[in-house]
N, C-alpha and C positions, 0 to 999 in steps of 0.2 A: 391180216391187224395189225397197225401199228398203234403203240400205247407208249409216248410220249414220258419216260423216267427224270427224274436230275439223277444228275453225275453228283453225290455228296459226301465223295472226300472237297472234289475241287468244293464246292457246297459249303461245305463246312469251313472250310480255309474263309471264306470270302464270304463267311454269317458275320465271323469274328467282326469282322470290319465295324457292322450294326452293334444296335443296342439289342440285347433281347427286353422284354418288356412285358413279362408277363411274371405278375410278382409270386411267389410262394405263399402254399394254402392259407396261413398263420398270420398273412399278413393280410389278407383279403375283409371287411367287415360284412360283420351277415347279413345276408342280402335274402329275400323271399324267391327273388325269380330267377335262378343262375339257366344256365345255358341250358341245362338237360332238362329241366322244366321249360321251358320256352319251345323245343322245338319238339318235346314230346318225347324223349328218350328213357327206354328202358333201361337198369342196373345201373355201375360206373364206367360209363363210355373212355375209352382215356385219346380216340382218337377213330375220324371215319375219314374216309377215301372214296370219292365219288366219281362216278363213270362214266362221262358227257362223252357225247360222238363230234367233231368239228364237222360243223354245216355246212363247211362245204371241199371239205373231202371225207365222208362218212369211212373212210380208213383210220383215219387218226381218230385215239381214245385220248380224251385231255383230264387228266385228275385236278382234283380238286383236295386237299385233303388237310383237314381243320383236326383242333387237338385242345382235348380240354386236361384240366388241372384235374387232379382227383375229387373237389366241394365241387364239380360240376362245372367249372369258369370257364370259355376259350383263349385260351393262351395266343396262339396263334395258328395261318391259316394262310396256305399253299395251293392258288392256280391257276393252273396254265390256261390261258381261254384263249392262245393263240400256238403254234407249232411254235416259235423259237422268241416270245412272250411270257412271263408269268408276271405274276402281281405278288406280294407278299405279306400279310396281314397277321400285326402284333398288336393284343391287345392290353390296356395298363386302367387296371380299376383303382379306385379308389370312394367309393363306396356315399354319393347313388352318383359317382360322374365314372365315364366313362372311355375312354381315350385309342382309337384305332388307329394304330399310322398303316401308312399302309407303302411301302415300295416298289417298285415297279423295276424290270430288268428285261435286257434280249441278254441272243446268246448269239453271242460274233458267228460268223457262220465259217469263214476262214481257221478261227484259233475255236473254236468255243469254249468260250472263256465269256463267264456271266458280264454284265455291264448295265451300267444302273442309269435311266431309263429320268426320273423321277417318282419325285412322294410326297404325300401330305397325310397332316395328322386334323380327326374328325374327331370333334369336344362333344359327348350328348350325355344324356342322361341313361342310367339303367333300369328303371321302374316302368310300371306294366302306366303308363300316361293319357294308353289313346294315341298317339299322335309317333308311332315309331316312325315312321316317315319325314320326320324332320328334326334336323338337323341344327344342332344350335352356331360351334362355333368352326371354322377348317382356318388352319395354320399349314406353312409349308417348312420343309428342310428338317432332316436327319434330328432326332430327339436325344436327349441325356435325362434320363430320371437322378433325380438325387433324394437321397433313405438318410432320416438319423440315426443316429446310435442304436435304435430300438430297430429300427427296419421300417420303422413308416414315413409315407413319403412327403417329402417337404417343397418337393420342388422340382420343374422340369426346364430344359434347359434345349432352345430347336437351335442347330449352327448352321452354316452358311462354311463350311470351309473352318477358320479360322475364328471366323468372327459368328459374335451370340450375336441373333436374328432377334429373336423371343422368347423369352421365359416366362416358368406360371410358379408362384407360387403357393401356398397353402394354410389357414389354418384348424385348429382343434379346439375344442372342448375338452374342461378335468376329466369326459368323459369315453372320450379320446373319437367324437364324431365327426367329421369337416362340418363347420361354420363360413368356412371365407376361401373363394378361391378365385384369385387373378391373372391373367392373363396378360403380360406384358407386351408391346412389340415397339422397338427401337423408346422406351422406356415410355410410351405414352399407354398407358392402361387403357386395352384393347376390349373385353372381355369380365365382368366380374359378377360372380355367387355369393349371391348371400344365404342360409341357410339356420333354418334355428326347429328347435324338437320342444312339446309341449312333453307332458306327463302324460297323456293318455297315447304319444308314442307317434302323433303324427306332425307328416313334417313342410315347412314352409320356402321355398325355393324362391330365390328373386335374383332373375336375372338381367344382369343392366349391359349394352352393345359400348361403344362407340360416344365419345365424352360425357361418358351418365347416362346415356338416356335408358331408359327399363326398353326390354323388349318381353319379358314374360314374367306372371309373377303364378303359380303351382303351388295347392297345396294337395298334398300324398296324405293317402290313408295310412294305416298301419302295416297293409298289406302291400303296400308296393302301390293301389292305381291310387287313379288320381282323383279325385272329387271335384275341384275347381279351375283352369287355367283361365289367367286371363292371355290374351297377345296385341303385340304394338307392333304389327307387323308397316307402320309407316306413320306417317307425322298427321296429327288430330284421329286418325284411326284406331279403336277396337276392337279385340272380340272376346266376344267370355265365350265360358264355355263351364257349365253344369251337367257334373254328372251324377244319377242312383243308382244303387244298387239292390239287392234283397238281402235278407237273411241271408241266405248260400253266397255271399260277392259276386252275383251277375249282374251284369249292366243290363237295366232295366229302362232305361232313362235316359236322352243326352239332348240338352237344352244349349245351343250355337246361338248366341246375339250377335248380329256387327256396328256397332253402332255410325259408320258413316255412309253405308247402304241403308242401317234401318230396317237388314232381317234378321230376321230370328226362324230357327229353322226345328224344329223337336220331332227326337227319331224315336221309339216306344222296340222295344223287343219281349219277345215271349222264348220261353221253354217248354222243352220236353222234360220228360223228368230222369235223362241221360245227362244235361245239362244242355244241349245242342240248341244255334237260337233256332226255333224251328219257323219268324216270321218276321217281321218290323212293319214298319209302316214308317216314311216322312211330312212331315207338314211343310210348308215356308208361309209365314204369317199368318196357319190359324188354315190355311187350304192344303186337304187331302191331295200330296202333290206326288207322290211311289207308294205304292206297298208290293212287298218279300215275303215271297212261304221256299223254305229250304226244306227238303229233304237229304236222311244220311243213312250210311251203311251203314251191319254193326262194328267197326274202325271207326264211326265218327267224319268218315269223308264222307261231302257234301257230295250227291248224287244229281240231286233236283236242285235248280235255282226256277221260280218262275214269279216273271218282274209284271206288277200291271203302271200303266202308266199315269194320271191325270186323265186323258181322254179315253180310259177302258180298256187301250190297245194291251193286249199281253204276249211277252218273249217266256220261252223255256228254252233251258239248257239243260240239258242230262248228264251225266259222267259214271265211267263205269270204272273202277281201280284192281286189278289182278296183282294181284303181292305173295312175297314170295320171302318166308322169315328166316332170322336165326331160333336160335333154342333159349334168347331170353327176349326172345318176342318183338325186337326190332327188324324190320319189312331190311331187306338185302337187293332185293329186287322189285322193282314195280311200273308197271303200264297203267297205265292212261288213255282212256277213249272221251275222246270228246263230243258227243252227237253218232255214239260208234263210229269215231273215225281215232283210232289207236294215235294217237300224235303225240307220245315221247315214251321211252323205256331209259328206264336211270337203275342201274346199279354201283352198289356202295359195298366197300367192306369193313367190316367195324372189330374195332380192337377196345380189349377192356380190361383193368385193374387188377 
């Protein structure tokens, strides 16, 4: 069995050429959703090493190591997704904005040296907006964060050699909350976030793209969950989404309306006493389109999904999970079965603060 390992001495010397993007815990504003919470981790996890098998050669094990700061935020991820190629992700936070800087390297076969292949920065928010797959903005090139004397992030610079290709600037109110965020490419404004806060703790985020065209208008609750989202995906098209929650902060209804297609979608959710969603139903323009029923094991893992479409046809999928846990309660080995077939075995090593 062959496992890929970093040449840490060589890599550390090489990594000094790049900027470390993790801020210290004291510089990170409060956030109700740390990555520990997002990933259902128990205890103060410092790092997780996930071991996967190469799809082409099962004798090769490919590690993915994720690091967290003492507040539970991801700061770095080292990911071997091929035997000779790996990706390094650095995270930079300025609540509610997250920067994910991705750099790809390959190993020169003859010399064993690390070579830079390319990279990009992904800018997104770090809130529970029900839209985790939507990327707000992407920029390429190495980055350099800029801080003021008190350690607050005030800007970011993207470079191509000695040339500055893009830069970002931040503005804050007297309470230290970020109120304005702009990205310029060659002195042309390409991305603009305006943020306002009210006395009840609500956050209103307006996002603008190239030439000042509006991209999104989002209202967040004090717990960080989106209450209303308006998207402007293209000219003359608007998508509005409204979310309702119950007293336990569980999503109960989601309304989506597309003005261009005059399409209306409503999804309702039902929960058990353990706060697991056990059923949902979807209607399109008032007509029932689909219903789903779910079941879980005692650890909250999905074990059954029964889907019924608008014609009454039913399809069922079954899952089973067999876990091994460490003494803190986090799993270190997971065997996943789908319809009685073992589809994946995953192992991971966890260190703690």
